Structures are given as C-alpha cells and as structure tokens.
N, C-alpha and C positions, 0 to 999 in steps of 0.2 A: 504494500500500500504506500501511496505517496504521502509526504509530510502534510500537504494541504488537505488530503482526505482525512487524515487522522485528526486534524484540527477542526474540520467541518462536520465530522461525524457527531450525531446527537449524543450528548454526554450522559443522558439519564439512563441508558441501558447499554451493557457491553454487547459487542458484536457476536452473534451466533455464527454467521456465515461471512467469510471474507473471500473475495475473488480478486486476484492480482494478475494483471497483464494476460488475461485469458484469451487464447486464440484457438481457432479451429479451421483447418483447411480440408476440403474434400477433393479427392482426385476424380475429376469428371472427364478424363482423357478417353479418346477412342481406344479400342483394343490395340495391343502392342503391334500386331501385324499391320493394321491400318496405318499406325503412326510411322512404321518403317517404310511402307510403300509410298506414303505421302510426304515423308520427311518432316512431319510436324512434331513439335515438342509436346510434353505433358501439359495438360490444362488443369490448373488448380483453382478451385473456387474458395475465396476467403469469406467464410460465413461469419466468423467472429474475429475481430482485429484488436487485440490488446485492450480488452475491457477490464476495468477495475471498479469495484464497489464493495460496500459492506452492508449487512442487514442487522440492525440491533435486535436483540432478543425481544420477542413479543410485538414486533412491528411488521408492517407490510411495505415491502419494496416492490414497486411496479415498474415494469419495462414497457414502454410504448414506442410506436413507430409504424411506418407503412409495412405492408406485407413484404417479406423477403429481406428484412433488415437484420435478422439474426436473433430475434427474441427467443423463439422456440428452441433454437440451437443452444443458447445459453442455458435454458431450463434443462435440457437433456444432458448438458455437460455437468451441471451442478448435481444432478441425481445419479450420474454415472452411466447413463445410457450411451453416451459418446465419450471417447477418451480425448482430452485436450491435445492439440498440436503444440501448444506452448502455454506458459503461465501456470498458476497454482490456485487451488481451491482449499480453503481452510474451514473446518468445522470445529468450533470452540478452540481455535488456535492450532489444531492438528491438521497437518497437510494430508489430504485424502489420498494423494499419490503414494504416501508411505505405507498405506494399508495394502498388504500383498496377500496374506493368507485369508482363507474363508473365516477362520476364527477371529481375525481382526476386523473383517468387513461386516460380519453378521450383526454385532451390537450396534454399529452405526446405521445399517440398512433400516432397522426397525424405527430409528429415530427420525428418518426423513422419508416422506412418501410423496406421490405425485397424483394430481387430479388432471385427467386428460380432457382435451377439447370436446370430443364427440362422445356423448354418453351412449349413442347407438352402436358405436364400434368398440368401446373400451370394456364392455361387459360380455362375458361368454354367454351366448344365447342358449346353450345346452345345459347350463347350470341353473339351479334354483337360487334365488336371492340369498337364502341362508348360507348356502355353500360358497357363494361369491364373497360375502362379507366375512365368513369364517376362515377363508383361505390364508390371510396373513397371520391369524391366530395360530393356525396349525403349522404354517411354514416357519414361524419364529418360536414355536413350542411354548407359547405363553400360557396356554391351558391344555390339559390332556383329556380330562373327563368330558364325554359327550354332553352331559347335562350342563356342565359349567359353560361349555362353548355355546350351547343353545341359549342359555340365559344371557351371556355377554352379547350375542348377536341381537337378541331382542332389545337389550339396552341401547345398542348402537343405532338400531333402526328408529327407536323412539327419540333418540338424541337428534336425529336429522329430520324429524317430523313425519315419520312413517310408523306403521303398526308392526308389532312382532309377528302378527298373523301374515304379514306380507312376505315373510321368509319362505313360504311354500310356493310362491308364484315365480314365474319366469320373467326375464327382463322385457320381453315383447308385450307383456300385459300392462306395462306402465307407460306414462307419458314421458316426454323428454325431461321435464323438470324433476319428475320422480326418479328417473334413471340417474340423473346427476346427484340426487340425494343418496342413492345407493352407492355411487362412486365415492362420495364423501364419507359414507359410513365405512366402506372398505378401507379407505385411506386412514381412518381413525382407529381401525381395529388393532394396529400394532402400538398404540399409544405414542404417536410421533410427537416431536417438538417442532418440526419444520415441514411445511407443505409447499410444494411447487405446484402452482395452479396455471396450467397452460391454456389460456382463453377458455375458462370453464363455463362461461355464459354465452359465448358467441353463437352457439347453435340453438339458443332458446329464444322464445318470445320475450318481448320487453317486460311484460308484467311478471313473467316467471324469472327473468334475470334479477329483478328487484328482490324476489323472495329468496333466491339462492345467495345473493350478496348479503342480505340481512342475516341469513343463517350462518354464513361464514364469519361475519363480524361477531355474532353472538358466540360462536364456538371459540373464536379467538379470545374473547373476554373470559369465557368460562374455563378454558383449558390452557391459556397462556401461549397460544400457538404463534409461530413466526411464519410469514408468508413471503414467497417470491411469486408475484402475480404478473402474468403475461397478458397483454391486451392491446388491441388497436382502438378500442372505444374509450375516448377521453372522458365521457360522462361516467362510465363505470369506474375508471381509474380515479377520478375525483372523489367518488363516493367511498372507496375502500382504502385508499392509500395513505400512508404516513410519509413516504419518500417516493419520488418519481424519477426514473431515469429515462432519457430520450435517446433512442438508438437510430442511427442512419448508416446504412450500408456496412454493417458489422461493427461500427464504432459507437461508443457512448459519448454523445456530443454535449450533453448537459444532464446533471442530476441535482436534486435538492429537495428540501422539505416541500410537500405537496402543495399546500396552500400558497406558499411563497412563489413556487414555480408557476402556478396557474395565475397568480395575481400579477407578477412581473417577470415574464420569461425573458431570458437573456439571449439565447442563441437564435439566429434568424429562422432556423428550421422549426424550433419550438414555437416561435411566434406564429409562423405560418400554419402549423398544425392547429393551434388554438383558434386562428382566424377561420379555419374550416368549419368550426362549430356554428350551426345556424344561430343568428342573432334574433331570438324570439322576442326579446324586449325592444327591438327596433330602436337601438340607441343612436344609430347613424354613425357609429364609429368607423373610421377608415379601416379596410380589411385587405390583406394581401394573402390569399390562399395559395397553397403550394401548387406550383406550375411544373410542367415537364414530367419526364419519366425517370424512375430510379435507374441509374446506370447498371450495367452488368457487373456482378461481383467477381466474375472471372477476369475482367479487365477494368478495374475501378479507376476513376480519375486520379491524377496525380495530386499531391498536396492535400488540401481539404477536399474530401469526397463530395461535399455539398456545393462546391464552387460553380458547377455548370448550371445550377438552379437558383443560385443566391444573387439577389439584386445588389448586394454590397461587396461582391467579390472583386479583388484586385490581383495584381501580378503575384504578390506574395502568397495569396490563397491558392493559386494554381501551382505554385512551386514547392511550398513547405507545409507539412502537416502541422496543425496548431497544437500547442501544448495545453494541458489542463490548468485553468486558473481558478483559484479559490473564490467563491462567492460567499454571501452571508450565511447560506445554509447548505452549500454543496460545491459544485464545480461546473465550469463551462469551458469548452474547447473551441475558440473562435478568434481569428486574427482581428476581425472588425471590433469585437468586444475589447480585446486587449489594447487596440490602438484608439479606442473611443470614437470609431467611425459610425456607430449605430445611433439612431435617434433614441431618446429615452423610451423605455418600455411603457406602453399604455397599460394601466391597470385593467386586468381581465376580471371583471366581476362575474360571479357564477351565474350562468344563464339558467332558465327553467329547464332546459334540456338536460342539464347535469343533475 
C-alpha cells in the first residue's frame, strides 16, 4: 500500500482486506500454429492494471465503472478464482499467496464467500434448496449431525426472509429475488466475515433490488460483515457503500468515502459517470456525459487510459500514466487534477433516482 493510502484510509476500523498493485493478464492469443504461420506475437489482455485499495472491517467497498473495466476480475482475484499476474492480496495482514497447502487454505476459505450475479445460473437446478444451503456446512465440516444441519439450514433461510419449509423445493420454483436470497443464505452458511458481491442485483427488478440491498445492509449490521461490492449502477452503489472506487480500463482512477465522492468527484471520468444519472429534479445543471467507446484492453492507450475520451487531456496525459494523489478521503489519479486544470467540482446532490 502507498503512504497516501495509509493516511487516507478511514481510521475507525482496521483493514480486513488489502490489495496492493494487483494485476491480471489473460492470454487471448490465437493457437500457436496460427501464430507461427502468420508471424504474429502473443496477445495479452490487461484486465486489471496495478490496482490498490483496502477495505476496513465491517465496511462496504464498491467498485464501479463501465462494462469491461475489470471489476469482476478483481472480485474473482480476491476470492481466489483467478491467480494474480502481479501484486498481492492480504487478509488480516497475511499474504494469501503464502497459503500453499489445503490445511492452510481451508480456514481462510470459510471466512470469505462470494455472491454471484445471476441467481438463475449460480444454483444447481438438480438440488433441493436445503442441500444447496447445507453444502458449505458439510464441505467445511462445521456440523456433522443431520438434524443439526437441518436446523442450521432452517435458521439461514429465515435469516434471509424465507421459510424453513422452502428447503424441500427446487430453485426453479422460486422467483429471481428469492433465488438470490438462497444464494445469500448459502454464502452465510460457513459463517464468513467477508463477502464478495459481484453485481448481485443487476439481474433483478428494481423493486426486488431494493429488498435485496436492504437485506444485505441488515445482515451487515447484525453479523459485522465486510463487503466488496461490484456494480455499474450508481444508484445502488450510493445506497450501500461506505467507500467507492472508480475503475477505467483495468485501473483504479479514483476512490474515496462514498458521500464525498458523489458530492464532489475529482476525476473527469467520475464526473462524467455521475452526469449520466438522469436529473429528475431538473436542476438545469450543466452535464457532460461520457462520450466515445472504451478502448480495447488488448491495446490500451498510452499514458492515461482515459485521455482519448477526456475533454481536459493534454500532451502529458497521452505520454505519462498519472500517479495517485491523496484527497480528503481517498485518492485520484489524474494529471489535470494534479496541475489544477479542472474547473471546480459541482456538488452532486443525491437525485431521486438514487
């Protein structure tokens, strides 16, 4: 972690998760024979590019950005579904890369779980709900007696707003929101401290989204959970987050305390994302929505990745990647901010859409 991050980190709670210079490259090259015949080099896709942040215990850190910016890849790296190409991930100060044997990994695995985006695909359609929720209990050997497991499954289903009697049913008998509740119950079955939530409400109706978000906030208060929340919906992020990080083309361009970031965003990309929220209050405020397309992560722009779409870009932006600058509650990486070339940030009052 950088010195400025340590200074800007909220002081009221120690960090449960720390990510330092995390990177992930995917080899998307054609088959070797094709490359040899065509004389083409390997093609590497940079999904995550030297991302660093920390999550205080009991807080929610949200990552936002356009599709393809690397948010979900960060989530999968943190829970171990992908191996990093570079950088480190610390859980309570311990480097997760140092955990080699199954006996070392198992105690950590039950302390962090993941809630996936699509509740229609993340539940086994051939299993009854009781077996789905009980699987982590059996896998981690938390309980052995069948009766004790059944009682625990009933408690978990009640905790997420379902009935113990729902355990005999199959996932296809439930609505999308109910399936996501089952996914949350399964994630809670191993008594975790940290949940990675990969767009858990994006496949749901707006009214159901609110119910799931309220459930997650209640569970966080009651169980002291820490969340890494992935979303592209700024209204959802405003509702649930303590800290927000904004990603663009694999890089974390700005992060900070949620209310401060929404009120006075620093990075031009963050400002444009917030300007894309409909102004239902019709304030008449000047707006600059994001224009253009996200460049290919296989051949990203030089310097600041955002410069082809940024109205404040200059020669330095095209040539040199910006360094992270400390703000009142976080960090921002932008040459225009560093040089004072941006107009003052207009306060973004919370709209009714949020």
